[in-house]
PDB file of N, CA, C and O in Angstrom, chain B, residues numbered from 101:
ATOM      1  N   MET B 101      -3.136 -73.296 -32.682  1.00  0.00           N
ATOM      2  CA  MET B 101      -2.687 -72.800 -31.417  1.00  0.00           C
ATOM      3  C   MET B 101      -3.901 -72.325 -30.637  1.00  0.00           C
ATOM      4  O   MET B 101      -4.826 -71.745 -31.205  1.00  0.00           O
ATOM      5  N   PHE B 102      -3.894 -72.570 -29.339  1.00  0.00           N
ATOM      6  CA  PHE B 102      -4.977 -72.161 -28.440  1.00  0.00           C
ATOM      7  C   PHE B 102      -4.372 -71.515 -27.202  1.00  0.00           C
ATOM      8  O   PHE B 102      -3.396 -72.014 -26.643  1.00  0.00           O
ATOM      9  N   ARG B 103      -4.959 -70.405 -26.781  1.00  0.00           N
ATOM     10  CA  ARG B 103      -4.559 -69.744 -25.545  1.00  0.00           C
ATOM     11  C   ARG B 103      -5.831 -69.416 -24.779  1.00  0.00           C
ATOM     12  O   ARG B 103      -6.698 -68.698 -25.277  1.00  0.00           O
ATOM     13  N   GLY B 104      -5.939 -69.956 -23.547  1.00  0.00           N
ATOM     14  CA  GLY B 104      -7.145 -69.685 -22.784  1.00  0.00           C
ATOM     15  C   GLY B 104      -7.133 -70.338 -21.431  1.00  0.00           C
ATOM     16  O   GLY B 104      -6.075 -70.661 -20.890  1.00  0.00           O
ATOM     17  N   GLN B 105      -8.325 -70.532 -20.883  1.00  0.00           N
ATOM     18  CA  GLN B 105      -8.487 -71.115 -19.564  1.00  0.00           C
ATOM     19  C   GLN B 105      -9.050 -72.517 -19.663  1.00  0.00           C
ATOM     20  O   GLN B 105      -9.947 -72.796 -20.458  1.00  0.00           O
ATOM     21  N   ILE B 106      -8.504 -73.388 -18.840  1.00  0.00           N
ATOM     22  CA  ILE B 106      -8.989 -74.751 -18.736  1.00  0.00           C
ATOM     23  C   ILE B 106      -9.470 -74.924 -17.304  1.00  0.00           C
ATOM     24  O   ILE B 106      -8.698 -74.749 -16.361  1.00  0.00           O
ATOM     25  N   SER B 107     -10.740 -75.267 -17.140  1.00  0.00           N
ATOM     26  CA  SER B 107     -11.332 -75.407 -15.813  1.00  0.00           C
ATOM     27  C   SER B 107     -11.707 -76.857 -15.563  1.00  0.00           C
ATOM     28  O   SER B 107     -12.329 -77.498 -16.410  1.00  0.00           O
ATOM     29  N   PHE B 108     -11.329 -77.376 -14.394  1.00  0.00           N
ATOM     30  CA  PHE B 108     -11.694 -78.737 -14.034  1.00  0.00           C
ATOM     31  C   PHE B 108     -13.208 -78.806 -13.891  1.00  0.00           C
ATOM     32  O   PHE B 108     -13.788 -78.042 -13.119  1.00  0.00           O
ATOM     33  N   ASN B 109     -13.862 -79.715 -14.625  1.00  0.00           N
ATOM     34  CA  ASN B 109     -15.323 -79.888 -14.618  1.00  0.00           C
ATOM     35  C   ASN B 109     -16.069 -78.622 -15.037  1.00  0.00           C
ATOM     36  O   ASN B 109     -17.217 -78.422 -14.639  1.00  0.00           O
ATOM     37  N   GLY B 110     -15.449 -77.793 -15.810  1.00  0.00           N
ATOM     38  CA  GLY B 110     -16.102 -76.569 -16.263  1.00  0.00           C
ATOM     39  C   GLY B 110     -15.783 -76.326 -17.721  1.00  0.00           C
ATOM     40  O   GLY B 110     -15.153 -77.158 -18.374  1.00  0.00           O
ATOM     41  N   PRO B 111     -16.212 -75.198 -18.227  1.00  0.00           N
ATOM     42  CA  PRO B 111     -15.960 -74.918 -19.635  1.00  0.00           C
ATOM     43  C   PRO B 111     -14.499 -74.556 -19.895  1.00  0.00           C
ATOM     44  O   PRO B 111     -13.805 -74.033 -19.023  1.00  0.00           O
ATOM     45  N   PHE B 112     -14.064 -74.840 -21.083  1.00  0.00           N
ATOM     46  CA  PHE B 112     -12.775 -74.400 -21.582  1.00  0.00           C
ATOM     47  C   PHE B 112     -13.110 -73.250 -22.531  1.00  0.00           C
ATOM     48  O   PHE B 112     -14.045 -73.362 -23.324  1.00  0.00           O
ATOM     49  N   HIS B 113     -12.374 -72.164 -22.465  1.00  0.00           N
ATOM     50  CA  HIS B 113     -12.633 -71.077 -23.398  1.00  0.00           C
ATOM     51  C   HIS B 113     -11.374 -70.254 -23.607  1.00  0.00           C
ATOM     52  O   HIS B 113     -10.496 -70.195 -22.746  1.00  0.00           O
ATOM     53  N   GLY B 114     -11.309 -69.627 -24.761  1.00  0.00           N
ATOM     54  CA  GLY B 114     -10.149 -68.807 -25.064  1.00  0.00           C
ATOM     55  C   GLY B 114     -10.094 -68.441 -26.531  1.00  0.00           C
ATOM     56  O   GLY B 114     -11.106 -68.412 -27.231  1.00  0.00           O
ATOM     57  N   ILE B 115      -8.891 -68.164 -26.970  1.00  0.00           N
ATOM     58  CA  ILE B 115      -8.666 -67.715 -28.338  1.00  0.00           C
ATOM     59  C   ILE B 115      -7.828 -68.756 -29.082  1.00  0.00           C
ATOM     60  O   ILE B 115      -6.778 -69.185 -28.604  1.00  0.00           O
ATOM     61  N   ALA B 116      -8.306 -69.147 -30.244  1.00  0.00           N
ATOM     62  CA  ALA B 116      -7.552 -70.007 -31.155  1.00  0.00           C
ATOM     63  C   ALA B 116      -7.070 -69.128 -32.306  1.00  0.00           C
ATOM     64  O   ALA B 116      -7.558 -68.014 -32.496  1.00  0.00           O
ATOM     65  N   TYR B 117      -6.127 -69.630 -33.053  1.00  0.00           N
ATOM     66  CA  TYR B 117      -5.560 -68.858 -34.162  1.00  0.00           C
ATOM     67  C   TYR B 117      -5.476 -69.722 -35.404  1.00  0.00           C
ATOM     68  O   TYR B 117      -5.157 -70.908 -35.328  1.00  0.00           O
ATOM     69  N   THR B 118      -5.764 -69.116 -36.552  1.00  0.00           N
ATOM     70  CA  THR B 118      -5.477 -69.764 -37.826  1.00  0.00           C
ATOM     71  C   THR B 118      -4.274 -69.055 -38.436  1.00  0.00           C
ATOM     72  O   THR B 118      -4.010 -67.885 -38.162  1.00  0.00           O
ATOM     73  N   PHE B 119      -3.559 -69.794 -39.264  1.00  0.00           N
ATOM     74  CA  PHE B 119      -2.335 -69.270 -39.850  1.00  0.00           C
ATOM     75  C   PHE B 119      -2.363 -69.432 -41.357  1.00  0.00           C
ATOM     76  O   PHE B 119      -2.851 -70.431 -41.887  1.00  0.00           O
ATOM     77  N   LYS B 120      -1.830 -68.428 -42.035  1.00  0.00           N
ATOM     78  CA  LYS B 120      -1.678 -68.471 -43.485  1.00  0.00           C
ATOM     79  C   LYS B 120      -0.312 -67.873 -43.799  1.00  0.00           C
ATOM     80  O   LYS B 120       0.027 -66.792 -43.317  1.00  0.00           O
ATOM     81  N   LYS B 121       0.459 -68.576 -44.599  1.00  0.00           N
ATOM     82  CA  LYS B 121       1.817 -68.131 -44.918  1.00  0.00           C
ATOM     83  C   LYS B 121       1.807 -66.689 -45.427  1.00  0.00           C
ATOM     84  O   LYS B 121       1.059 -66.341 -46.340  1.00  0.00           O
ATOM     85  N   GLY B 122       2.653 -65.865 -44.818  1.00  0.00           N
ATOM     86  CA  GLY B 122       2.781 -64.469 -45.227  1.00  0.00           C
ATOM     87  C   GLY B 122       1.767 -63.530 -44.592  1.00  0.00           C
ATOM     88  O   GLY B 122       1.802 -62.325 -44.842  1.00  0.00           O
ATOM     89  N   CYS B 123       0.857 -64.067 -43.767  1.00  0.00           N
ATOM     90  CA  CYS B 123      -0.190 -63.247 -43.137  1.00  0.00           C
ATOM     91  C   CYS B 123      -0.049 -63.306 -41.616  1.00  0.00           C
ATOM     92  O   CYS B 123       0.537 -64.240 -41.069  1.00  0.00           O
ATOM     93  N   ASP B 124      -0.590 -62.303 -40.953  1.00  0.00           N
ATOM     94  CA  ASP B 124      -0.660 -62.333 -39.497  1.00  0.00           C
ATOM     95  C   ASP B 124      -1.614 -63.432 -39.054  1.00  0.00           C
ATOM     96  O   ASP B 124      -2.564 -63.742 -39.773  1.00  0.00           O
ATOM     97  N   PRO B 125      -1.384 -64.036 -37.875  1.00  0.00           N
ATOM     98  CA  PRO B 125      -2.347 -65.008 -37.342  1.00  0.00           C
ATOM     99  C   PRO B 125      -3.721 -64.358 -37.182  1.00  0.00           C
ATOM    100  O   PRO B 125      -3.817 -63.172 -36.866  1.00  0.00           O
ATOM    101  N   ALA B 126      -4.775 -65.131 -37.400  1.00  0.00           N
ATOM    102  CA  ALA B 126      -6.140 -64.623 -37.263  1.00  0.00           C
ATOM    103  C   ALA B 126      -6.785 -65.257 -36.024  1.00  0.00           C
ATOM    104  O   ALA B 126      -7.047 -66.460 -36.017  1.00  0.00           O
ATOM    105  N   PRO B 127      -7.041 -64.465 -34.979  1.00  0.00           N
ATOM    106  CA  PRO B 127      -7.619 -65.008 -33.750  1.00  0.00           C
ATOM    107  C   PRO B 127      -9.140 -65.165 -33.841  1.00  0.00           C
ATOM    108  O   PRO B 127      -9.810 -64.450 -34.586  1.00  0.00           O
ATOM    109  N   TYR B 128      -9.670 -66.128 -33.058  1.00  0.00           N
ATOM    110  CA  TYR B 128     -11.117 -66.273 -32.943  1.00  0.00           C
ATOM    111  C   TYR B 128     -11.453 -66.983 -31.635  1.00  0.00           C
ATOM    112  O   TYR B 128     -10.667 -67.789 -31.136  1.00  0.00           O
ATOM    113  N   TYR B 129     -12.626 -66.677 -31.086  1.00  0.00           N
ATOM    114  CA  TYR B 129     -13.063 -67.205 -29.796  1.00  0.00           C
ATOM    115  C   TYR B 129     -13.558 -68.643 -29.952  1.00  0.00           C
ATOM    116  O   TYR B 129     -14.294 -68.963 -30.886  1.00  0.00           O
ATOM    117  N   VAL B 130     -13.139 -69.507 -29.016  1.00  0.00           N
ATOM    118  CA  VAL B 130     -13.603 -70.901 -28.987  1.00  0.00           C
ATOM    119  C   VAL B 130     -13.982 -71.274 -27.559  1.00  0.00           C
ATOM    120  O   VAL B 130     -13.477 -70.704 -26.591  1.00  0.00           O
ATOM    121  N   GLU B 131     -14.887 -72.247 -27.455  1.00  0.00           N
ATOM    122  CA  GLU B 131     -15.254 -72.772 -26.137  1.00  0.00           C
ATOM    123  C   GLU B 131     -15.660 -74.224 -26.273  1.00  0.00           C
ATOM    124  O   GLU B 131     -16.028 -74.684 -27.355  1.00  0.00           O
ATOM    125  N   GLY B 132     -15.589 -74.944 -25.157  1.00  0.00           N
ATOM    126  CA  GLY B 132     -15.961 -76.344 -25.185  1.00  0.00           C
ATOM    127  C   GLY B 132     -15.806 -76.977 -23.819  1.00  0.00           C
ATOM    128  O   GLY B 132     -15.571 -76.296 -22.821  1.00  0.00           O
ATOM    129  N   TYR B 133     -15.941 -78.299 -23.792  1.00  0.00           N
ATOM    130  CA  TYR B 133     -15.883 -79.071 -22.549  1.00  0.00           C
ATOM    131  C   TYR B 133     -15.005 -80.286 -22.732  1.00  0.00           C
ATOM    132  O   TYR B 133     -14.699 -80.699 -23.851  1.00  0.00           O
ATOM    133  N   ASP B 134     -14.606 -80.849 -21.605  1.00  0.00           N
ATOM    134  CA  ASP B 134     -13.867 -82.104 -21.590  1.00  0.00           C
ATOM    135  C   ASP B 134     -14.792 -83.190 -22.138  1.00  0.00           C
ATOM    136  O   ASP B 134     -15.905 -83.371 -21.644  1.00  0.00           O
ATOM    137  N   GLU B 135     -14.336 -83.899 -23.145  1.00  0.00           N
ATOM    138  CA  GLU B 135     -15.125 -84.962 -23.766  1.00  0.00           C
ATOM    139  C   GLU B 135     -14.749 -86.339 -23.225  1.00  0.00           C
ATOM    140  O   GLU B 135     -15.212 -87.351 -23.750  1.00  0.00           O
ATOM    141  N   GLY B 136     -13.914 -86.394 -22.181  1.00  0.00           N
ATOM    142  CA  GLY B 136     -13.460 -87.674 -21.639  1.00  0.00           C
ATOM    143  C   GLY B 136     -12.262 -88.194 -22.407  1.00  0.00           C
ATOM    144  O   GLY B 136     -11.896 -87.659 -23.453  1.00  0.00           O
ATOM    145  N   ALA B 137     -11.659 -89.238 -21.877  1.00  0.00           N
ATOM    146  CA  ALA B 137     -10.502 -89.878 -22.512  1.00  0.00           C
ATOM    147  C   ALA B 137      -9.409 -88.855 -22.841  1.00  0.00           C
ATOM    148  O   ALA B 137      -8.760 -88.947 -23.883  1.00  0.00           O
ATOM    149  N   GLU B 138      -9.212 -87.880 -21.946  1.00  0.00           N
ATOM    150  CA  GLU B 138      -8.187 -86.856 -22.095  1.00  0.00           C
ATOM    151  C   GLU B 138      -8.317 -86.076 -23.405  1.00  0.00           C
ATOM    152  O   GLU B 138      -7.319 -85.735 -24.039  1.00  0.00           O
ATOM    153  N   LYS B 139      -9.561 -85.800 -23.798  1.00  0.00           N
ATOM    154  CA  LYS B 139      -9.834 -85.073 -25.038  1.00  0.00           C
ATOM    155  C   LYS B 139     -10.760 -83.898 -24.746  1.00  0.00           C
ATOM    156  O   LYS B 139     -11.728 -84.025 -23.996  1.00  0.00           O
ATOM    157  N   VAL B 140     -10.449 -82.758 -25.348  1.00  0.00           N
ATOM    158  CA  VAL B 140     -11.284 -81.564 -25.252  1.00  0.00           C
ATOM    159  C   VAL B 140     -11.672 -81.160 -26.666  1.00  0.00           C
ATOM    160  O   VAL B 140     -10.826 -81.130 -27.560  1.00  0.00           O
ATOM    161  N   VAL B 141     -12.945 -80.852 -26.872  1.00  0.00           N
ATOM    162  CA  VAL B 141     -13.420 -80.367 -28.164  1.00  0.00           C
ATOM    163  C   VAL B 141     -13.822 -78.902 -27.984  1.00  0.00           C
ATOM    164  O   VAL B 141     -14.669 -78.573 -27.155  1.00  0.00           O
ATOM    165  N   LEU B 142     -13.197 -78.036 -28.776  1.00  0.00           N
ATOM    166  CA  LEU B 142     -13.489 -76.600 -28.751  1.00  0.00           C
ATOM    167  C   LEU B 142     -14.147 -76.209 -30.062  1.00  0.00           C
ATOM    168  O   LEU B 142     -13.771 -76.693 -31.130  1.00  0.00           O
ATOM    169  N   LYS B 143     -15.137 -75.326 -29.968  1.00  0.00           N
ATOM    170  CA  LYS B 143     -15.843 -74.874 -31.170  1.00  0.00           C
ATOM    171  C   LYS B 143     -15.947 -73.362 -31.179  1.00  0.00           C
ATOM    172  O   LYS B 143     -16.060 -72.723 -30.133  1.00  0.00           O
ATOM    173  N   GLY B 144     -15.908 -72.804 -32.378  1.00  0.00           N
ATOM    174  CA  GLY B 144     -16.061 -71.368 -32.564  1.00  0.00           C
ATOM    175  C   GLY B 144     -16.172 -71.054 -34.038  1.00  0.00           C
ATOM    176  O   GLY B 144     -15.953 -71.923 -34.883  1.00  0.00           O
ATOM    177  N   LYS B 145     -16.504 -69.841 -34.345  1.00  0.00           N
ATOM    178  CA  LYS B 145     -16.588 -69.425 -35.749  1.00  0.00           C
ATOM    179  C   LYS B 145     -15.197 -69.004 -36.210  1.00  0.00           C
ATOM    180  O   LYS B 145     -14.627 -68.037 -35.705  1.00  0.00           O
ATOM    181  N   ALA B 146     -14.664 -69.742 -37.170  1.00  0.00           N
ATOM    182  CA  ALA B 146     -13.302 -69.519 -37.659  1.00  0.00           C
ATOM    183  C   ALA B 146     -13.275 -68.408 -38.710  1.00  0.00           C
ATOM    184  O   ALA B 146     -14.257 -68.183 -39.417  1.00  0.00           O
ATOM    185  N   PRO B 147     -12.150 -67.728 -38.798  1.00  0.00           N
ATOM    186  CA  PRO B 147     -12.025 -66.624 -39.755  1.00  0.00           C
ATOM    187  C   PRO B 147     -12.123 -67.079 -41.216  1.00  0.00           C
ATOM    188  O   PRO B 147     -11.693 -68.172 -41.584  1.00  0.00           O
ATOM    189  N   ILE B 148     -12.700 -66.203 -42.022  1.00  0.00           N
ATOM    190  CA  ILE B 148     -12.716 -66.340 -43.479  1.00  0.00           C
ATOM    191  C   ILE B 148     -11.790 -65.249 -44.003  1.00  0.00           C
ATOM    192  O   ILE B 148     -11.929 -64.080 -43.645  1.00  0.00           O
ATOM    193  N   ARG B 149     -10.852 -65.638 -44.847  1.00  0.00           N
ATOM    194  CA  ARG B 149      -9.886 -64.663 -45.370  1.00  0.00           C
ATOM    195  C   ARG B 149     -10.086 -64.420 -46.857  1.00  0.00           C
ATOM    196  O   ARG B 149     -10.473 -65.305 -47.620  1.00  0.00           O
ATOM    197  N   GLU B 150      -9.805 -63.190 -47.229  1.00  0.00           N
ATOM    198  CA  GLU B 150      -9.603 -62.827 -48.632  1.00  0.00           C
ATOM    199  C   GLU B 150      -8.229 -62.195 -48.667  1.00  0.00           C
ATOM    200  O   GLU B 150      -8.043 -61.062 -48.221  1.00  0.00           O
ATOM    201  N   GLY B 151      -7.266 -62.932 -49.200  1.00  0.00           N
ATOM    202  CA  GLY B 151      -5.874 -62.479 -49.136  1.00  0.00           C
ATOM    203  C   GLY B 151      -5.431 -62.464 -47.679  1.00  0.00           C
ATOM    204  O   GLY B 151      -5.582 -63.458 -46.968  1.00  0.00           O
ATOM    205  N   ASP B 152      -4.887 -61.340 -47.240  1.00  0.00           N
ATOM    206  CA  ASP B 152      -4.435 -61.191 -45.854  1.00  0.00           C
ATOM    207  C   ASP B 152      -5.559 -60.804 -44.900  1.00  0.00           C
ATOM    208  O   ASP B 152      -5.422 -60.977 -43.689  1.00  0.00           O
ATOM    209  N   GLU B 153      -6.644 -60.295 -45.414  1.00  0.00           N
ATOM    210  CA  GLU B 153      -7.705 -59.722 -44.582  1.00  0.00           C
ATOM    211  C   GLU B 153      -8.731 -60.760 -44.129  1.00  0.00           C
ATOM    212  O   GLU B 153      -9.127 -61.634 -44.900  1.00  0.00           O
ATOM    213  N   VAL B 154      -9.153 -60.651 -42.871  1.00  0.00           N
ATOM    214  CA  VAL B 154     -10.278 -61.431 -42.363  1.00  0.00           C
ATOM    215  C   VAL B 154     -11.543 -60.672 -42.743  1.00  0.00           C
ATOM    216  O   VAL B 154     -11.715 -59.512 -42.368  1.00  0.00           O
ATOM    217  N   VAL B 155     -12.432 -61.334 -43.492  1.00  0.00           N
ATOM    218  CA  VAL B 155     -13.636 -60.667 -43.993  1.00  0.00           C
ATOM    219  C   VAL B 155     -14.916 -61.199 -43.357  1.00  0.00           C
ATOM    220  O   VAL B 155     -16.005 -60.702 -43.645  1.00  0.00           O
ATOM    221  N   GLY B 156     -14.794 -62.204 -42.497  1.00  0.00           N
ATOM    222  CA  GLY B 156     -15.966 -62.764 -41.839  1.00  0.00           C
ATOM    223  C   GLY B 156     -15.571 -63.982 -41.026  1.00  0.00           C
ATOM    224  O   GLY B 156     -14.391 -64.308 -40.892  1.00  0.00           O
ATOM    225  N   TYR B 157     -16.589 -64.651 -40.483  1.00  0.00           N
ATOM    226  CA  TYR B 157     -16.377 -65.834 -39.647  1.00  0.00           C
ATOM    227  C   TYR B 157     -17.434 -66.873 -39.981  1.00  0.00           C
ATOM    228  O   TYR B 157     -18.561 -66.526 -40.335  1.00  0.00           O
ATOM    229  N   THR B 158     -17.070 -68.157 -39.867  1.00  0.00           N
ATOM    230  CA  THR B 158     -18.003 -69.225 -40.198  1.00  0.00           C
ATOM    231  C   THR B 158     -17.813 -70.436 -39.284  1.00  0.00           C
ATOM    232  O   THR B 158     -16.707 -70.711 -38.819  1.00  0.00           O
ATOM    233  N   ASP B 159     -18.901 -71.146 -39.036  1.00  0.00           N
ATOM    234  CA  ASP B 159     -18.805 -72.407 -38.293  1.00  0.00           C
ATOM    235  C   ASP B 159     -18.702 -73.596 -39.250  1.00  0.00           C
ATOM    236  O   ASP B 159     -18.738 -74.745 -38.808  1.00  0.00           O
ATOM    237  N   LYS B 160     -18.575 -73.339 -40.545  1.00  0.00           N
ATOM    238  CA  LYS B 160     -18.463 -74.387 -41.566  1.00  0.00           C
ATOM    239  C   LYS B 160     -17.013 -74.746 -41.889  1.00  0.00           C
ATOM    240  O   LYS B 160     -16.766 -75.727 -42.589  1.00  0.00           O
ATOM    241  N   SER B 161     -16.068 -73.980 -41.397  1.00  0.00           N
ATOM    242  CA  SER B 161     -14.647 -74.215 -41.654  1.00  0.00           C
ATOM    243  C   SER B 161     -14.142 -75.429 -40.878  1.00  0.00           C
ATOM    244  O   SER B 161     -14.651 -75.715 -39.794  1.00  0.00           O
ATOM    245  N   PRO B 162     -13.146 -76.153 -41.413  1.00  0.00           N
ATOM    246  CA  PRO B 162     -12.523 -77.224 -40.632  1.00  0.00           C
ATOM    247  C   PRO B 162     -11.889 -76.694 -39.339  1.00  0.00           C
ATOM    248  O   PRO B 162     -11.730 -77.449 -38.380  1.00  0.00           O
ATOM    249  N   ASN B 163     -11.527 -75.412 -39.303  1.00  0.00           N
ATOM    250  CA  ASN B 163     -10.939 -74.808 -38.108  1.00  0.00           C
ATOM    251  C   ASN B 163     -11.978 -74.429 -37.063  1.00  0.00           C
ATOM    252  O   ASN B 163     -11.606 -73.987 -35.976  1.00  0.00           O
ATOM    253  N   ALA B 164     -13.268 -74.585 -37.349  1.00  0.00           N
ATOM    254  CA  ALA B 164     -14.324 -74.236 -36.405  1.00  0.00           C
ATOM    255  C   ALA B 164     -14.438 -75.244 -35.262  1.00  0.00           C
ATOM    256  O   ALA B 164     -15.000 -74.925 -34.214  1.00  0.00           O
ATOM    257  N   THR B 165     -13.917 -76.446 -35.450  1.00  0.00           N
ATOM    258  CA  THR B 165     -13.905 -77.469 -34.402  1.00  0.00           C
ATOM    259  C   THR B 165     -12.467 -77.929 -34.184  1.00  0.00           C
ATOM    260  O   THR B 165     -11.797 -78.383 -35.112  1.00  0.00           O
ATOM    261  N   LEU B 166     -12.010 -77.803 -32.950  1.00  0.00           N
ATOM    262  CA  LEU B 166     -10.647 -78.201 -32.598  1.00  0.00           C
ATOM    263  C   LEU B 166     -10.704 -79.356 -31.615  1.00  0.00           C
ATOM    264  O   LEU B 166     -11.356 -79.251 -30.576  1.00  0.00           O
ATOM    265  N   ASP B 167     -10.039 -80.445 -31.923  1.00  0.00           N
ATOM    266  CA  ASP B 167      -9.931 -81.597 -31.026  1.00  0.00           C
ATOM    267  C   ASP B 167      -8.553 -81.555 -30.374  1.00  0.00           C
ATOM    268  O   ASP B 167      -7.535 -81.716 -31.048  1.00  0.00           O
ATOM    269  N   LEU B 168      -8.524 -81.339 -29.069  1.00  0.00           N
ATOM    270  CA  LEU B 168      -7.271 -81.321 -28.314  1.00  0.00           C
ATOM    271  C   LEU B 168      -7.151 -82.604 -27.525  1.00  0.00           C
ATOM    272  O   LEU B 168      -8.076 -82.984 -26.808  1.00  0.00           O
ATOM    273  N   VAL B 169      -6.021 -83.276 -27.649  1.00  0.00           N
ATOM    274  CA  VAL B 169      -5.766 -84.512 -26.941  1.00  0.00           C
ATOM    275  C   VAL B 169      -4.561 -84.298 -26.032  1.00  0.00           C
ATOM    276  O   VAL B 169      -3.524 -83.806 -26.477  1.00  0.00           O
ATOM    277  N   PHE B 170      -4.696 -84.663 -24.766  1.00  0.00           N
ATOM    278  CA  PHE B 170      -3.627 -84.476 -23.795  1.00  0.00           C
ATOM    279  C   PHE B 170      -2.790 -85.748 -23.688  1.00  0.00           C
ATOM    280  O   PHE B 170      -3.323 -86.858 -23.669  1.00  0.00           O
ATOM    281  N   PHE B 171      -1.481 -85.570 -23.618  1.00  0.00           N
ATOM    282  CA  PHE B 171      -0.535 -86.680 -23.506  1.00  0.00           C
ATOM    283  C   PHE B 171       0.212 -86.582 -22.197  1.00  0.00           C
ATOM    284  O   PHE B 171       0.354 -85.497 -21.634  1.00  0.00           O
ATOM    285  N   ASP B 172       0.687 -87.706 -21.714  1.00  0.00           N
ATOM    286  CA  ASP B 172       1.586 -87.722 -20.541  1.00  0.00           C
ATOM    287  C   ASP B 172       3.001 -87.530 -20.998  1.00  0.00           C
ATOM    288  O   ASP B 172       3.917 -87.511 -20.176  1.00  0.00           O
TER     289      ASP B 172
END
């Protein structure tokens, strides 16, 4: 899930969330640009969890890069 601002010919930025069953969503900041072909790539340091707790952030997680594709 992503919540933020989308700017024509400008940066996209906002908050993405990771989810784990039984835990609250973990928010993290992401930003990116339109990559063409109705695709936006957002990047940020995704949360690292130990149990329910967020204990750090990393750009090595699969959640650190989000590919958003727009449909008609």
